[in-house]
N, C-alpha and C positions, 0 to 999 in steps of 0.2 A: 702918727708914729714916725720918728726920724729914721732916715736910712743910716746904714753903717758909716758911710762917708760923712754925713752930716754930724753924726754923733762924734766921730773921731775928730772932725774939725772943731767941735765944741770942746772936746777934751783938751786939744792943743791950746785953744784960747784960755781955758780955765787954768792950765798949767802956767801960762804967761801971767795971768791976772792974780793968781793966788799962790801962796806957799803951801803946796799940797804935799803933806808928809806921808800919807798912806792911802791905800786904795779905798778904804771905807770913807775917808773924807771926800774923795773924788766922787764916790757913789752919792753921797749926801749933796754935794754941789750940783751934780747933774740932776738929782731929784728936785732940788729947789728951783731948777729951770724947767721942770715938767718932763724930764727924761727919766723914766723908771728903768734902771739897769741893775744887774747883779754884779757882785764883786768879780765873778769869773769873767763876765763880759768886759769889765774895766781892765782886768788883768790882760786879756787878749788884746784889747785896744792899745794898752801901753806897750806891749811887746811889738805889735805891728807898727806902731808909730816910732819905735826905736827909743822910747823914753828910758832915761837912766836916772839914778839917784845921785845928786850932787850935794856937797856940803856948802852951806851958806854961812855968812857971818853969824857967830853965836853957836856954831857947832851942829846945828840942826841939818838933817838931810831932807831934801825935797826932790820931787820928780821934775825933770826937765827934758826937753827934746833938743838934742844938739843942733846948732844952726848949720853945721857942716856935716851932714849925715854920712858922707863918704869916709869920714874919720872913724865912724863906728861900723865895724864889719858885722853884717848879719850872718848868722850861721847858715850853712847849706840847707839844713832841714827847714828853717824858716822860709828860705827862698822856695824850696820845693812845695811847701804848704801854700804860700801866696800864689805861685804859678798854678798849682793844682786847683785852687779855689777861683782864680780870676782869669786865667789865660784860656781863650777859646779857639784861637787860630794863630798859626805862625806861617809867614810867607817870606821868601827871600828874593832879593834882587841884588846880585853881586855881593857887596859887603854890607848891604843894608838889610836888616831883618825887621819886617813889619809884624807887630804883635797886636792882636785884637782882644778886647775885653768887653764886659758888659758896660753900658753907659755910665760914665762917672768914675770908672775904676782904673783907667790907664795910669794915673799918677801913683797909685798904690803899687802896681807892678813895677813901674819905672824906679820908684824909690827902693824897692826890695832888690832889684837888679843892681842899682848904683851902690847900695850899701854892701852888697855881697862882694863886689870887686872881681867879678869873673875876668880872668886873664884876657879872653878874646874880645871883650867889649870895651870900647874907649869912651862911650857915653850913650845917654838915652835922651829922647825928646818925647814928652807925653802931651797928648791932646785929651779929649774927653773919653773916647772908647778905643783909641788907637795910639800906639807908641812905636817909636822907631829906635831900634838898638843899632848903633853903628859899630861894626866889627872891625878889628885890625885888618889891614890889607891882606886879602887872600883868605880870610878866616870866616867869611859869611856862612858858608855851608856848615862848618863845624859849630858855630854859634847857634844857628837855627836848629841843628840836630840836638845840641845840648839843651836848649830851652824847651824843645818839644819833649825830650826825654824827662826833664825835671818836672814838667807839667803833666806827664802821663798821657801825652797826645800822640806818642809814636806807636 
């Protein structure tokens, strides 16, 4: 059985390779590759990946994931859910905030933070299970507290 990260990677690849017009079609494409998923799972994956519907030549709308995810702002409740699901520890050193996640999950958290555009964060760098959020000068404590609060770790 594929992990959530593996499945979402496959969803991303399928959206690039095919003109996916609806969630049912994506369920079928995943099924043809041996991944049995429900439409509800696909719906959550599309939301977490930041997928949007775009109009292609001919007037049809298809799912796509923006190449510049910062241009698509994630709602605060999405960030709260991602942090609540994936963030396990927050530690600060000056204006650097180190965030820990389960193995293979740091990029999911970093992407949600980047897409949310929190005022105090100027960028993130993600590894496998650790990511670094760089706060604006003098804002490290506030950013760490805000992320802990959003994740329910306070």
